[in-house]
C-alpha positions in Angstrom: -0.1 0.0 0.0 2.9 2.4 0.8 4.5 1.8 -2.5 1.1 2.5 -4.2 0.7 5.7 -2.4 4.3 6.7 -3.4 3.5 6.2 -7.0 0.4 8.1 -6.7 2.0 11.1 -5.1 4.8 11.0 -7.7 2.1 11.0 -10.6 0.3 14.0 -8.8 3.6 15.8 -8.5 4.4 15.3 -12.2 1.0 16.3 -13.3 1.1 19.5 -11.0 4.5 20.5 -12.3 3.5 20.0 -15.8 0.3 22.1 -15.3 2.4 24.9 -13.7 4.8 24.9 -16.7 2.1 25.2 -19.2 0.4 28.0 -17.5 3.8 29.8 -17.3 4.4 29.2 -20.8 1.1 30.4 -21.8 1.5 33.5 -19.8 4.9 34.3 -21.1 3.8 33.7 -24.8 0.8 36.2 -24.1 3.3 38.5 -22.4 5.5 38.3 -25.6 2.5 39.0 -27.8 1.8 42.1 -25.7 5.4 43.4 -25.9 5.7 42.7 -29.6 2.4 44.3 -30.4 3.4 47.5 -28.3 6.9 47.7 -30.0 5.5 47.1 -33.5 3.0 49.9 -33.7 3.0 53.8 -33.0 -0.5 53.6 -31.2 -1.8 50.4 -29.6 -5.1 50.1 -27.6 -6.1 46.8 -25.9 -9.8 47.1 -25.9 -13.1 45.2 -25.9 -15.6 46.0 -28.7 -18.6 46.7 -26.4 -16.9 48.8 -23.6 -17.8 52.6 -23.5 -14.6 53.5 -22.0 -12.6 51.9 -24.8 -15.0 53.6 -27.3 -14.1 56.9 -25.6 -10.5 56.4 -25.7 -10.5 55.4 -29.5 -12.7 58.5 -30.4 -9.7 60.4 -29.1 -7.5 59.3 -31.9 -10.3 59.7 -34.4 -10.3 63.3 -33.4 -6.7 63.6 -33.9 -6.8 61.7 -37.4 -4.7 58.9 -36.1 -5.4 55.3 -36.5 -4.3 53.0 -33.7 -3.6 49.4 -33.8 -6.7 48.1 -31.7 -6.6 44.5 -30.1 -10.1 43.7 -29.2 -9.8 41.2 -26.5 -13.4 40.1 -26.5 -12.9 39.0 -30.2 -9.9 36.8 -29.6 -9.9 33.2 -28.0 -6.8 34.2 -26.1 -8.2 37.5 -25.1 -8.5 36.6 -21.4 -4.8 35.5 -21.3 -3.8 38.5 -23.1 -5.6 40.7 -20.5 -3.9 38.9 -17.5 -0.6 39.2 -19.3 -1.3 43.1 -19.9 -2.2 43.2 -16.1 1.0 41.8 -15.2 2.9 44.3 -17.4 1.2 47.5 -16.5 -0.3 46.8 -13.1 -4.1 46.9 -14.3 -6.3 44.4 -16.0 -8.9 47.0 -17.0 -9.5 48.1 -20.6 -8.6 50.1 -22.4 -5.0 50.2 -22.0 -3.3 52.6 -24.4 0.3 52.7 -25.6 2.0 55.6 -27.9 5.6 54.7 -29.1 6.0 51.9 -26.7 5.1 54.2 -23.7 2.2 53.3 -21.5 -0.3 56.2 -21.5 -3.1 54.4 -19.3 -6.6 54.0 -19.6 -9.6 56.1 -20.9 -9.4 58.9 -18.4 -5.7 59.3 -18.8 -6.0 59.3 -22.6 -8.7 62.1 -22.5 -6.6 64.1 -20.0 -3.5 63.8 -22.3 -5.7 64.7 -25.2 -7.2 67.8 -23.3 -3.7 69.0 -22.2 -2.3 68.7 -25.6 0.2 66.3 -24.4 -1.1 63.4 -26.5 -0.8 65.6 -29.7 2.7 66.2 -28.6 3.6 62.5 -28.1 2.1 61.8 -31.6 3.8 64.8 -33.2 0.5 66.0 -34.6 -1.2 69.5 -34.0 -4.2 69.0 -31.5 -7.7 69.7 -32.4 -9.2 72.5 -30.7 -12.3 70.6 -30.0 -11.6 69.0 -26.5 -14.9 67.8 -25.4 -15.6 64.2 -26.3 
């Protein structure tokens, strides 16, 4: 009986280690996707298509005649994992999360504030629109 228990414990340990390795590997591949996406595009928004805050952040860029690269997390099978990796990278799991030239700007309020102050146009190297209300 003792040998059976030892064998069972060993099998459980192997299963646990394999599961943990898979989760870590999945997380790191999602983190790599986030980092690669941020470094490959001037403007990146991690978003959800139905989110009013995401729509608000995206409207700021329309106003500045800029086209962001948008990752709609709710339209991807791996969206939840990407959102988790994004949370580990920036410290927030909420959407939207906006990046310009690889720099994390923040969420919707941060993006709107940067637009209204003129900082967003400056970061983008464009002239700001005088219409600040969204």
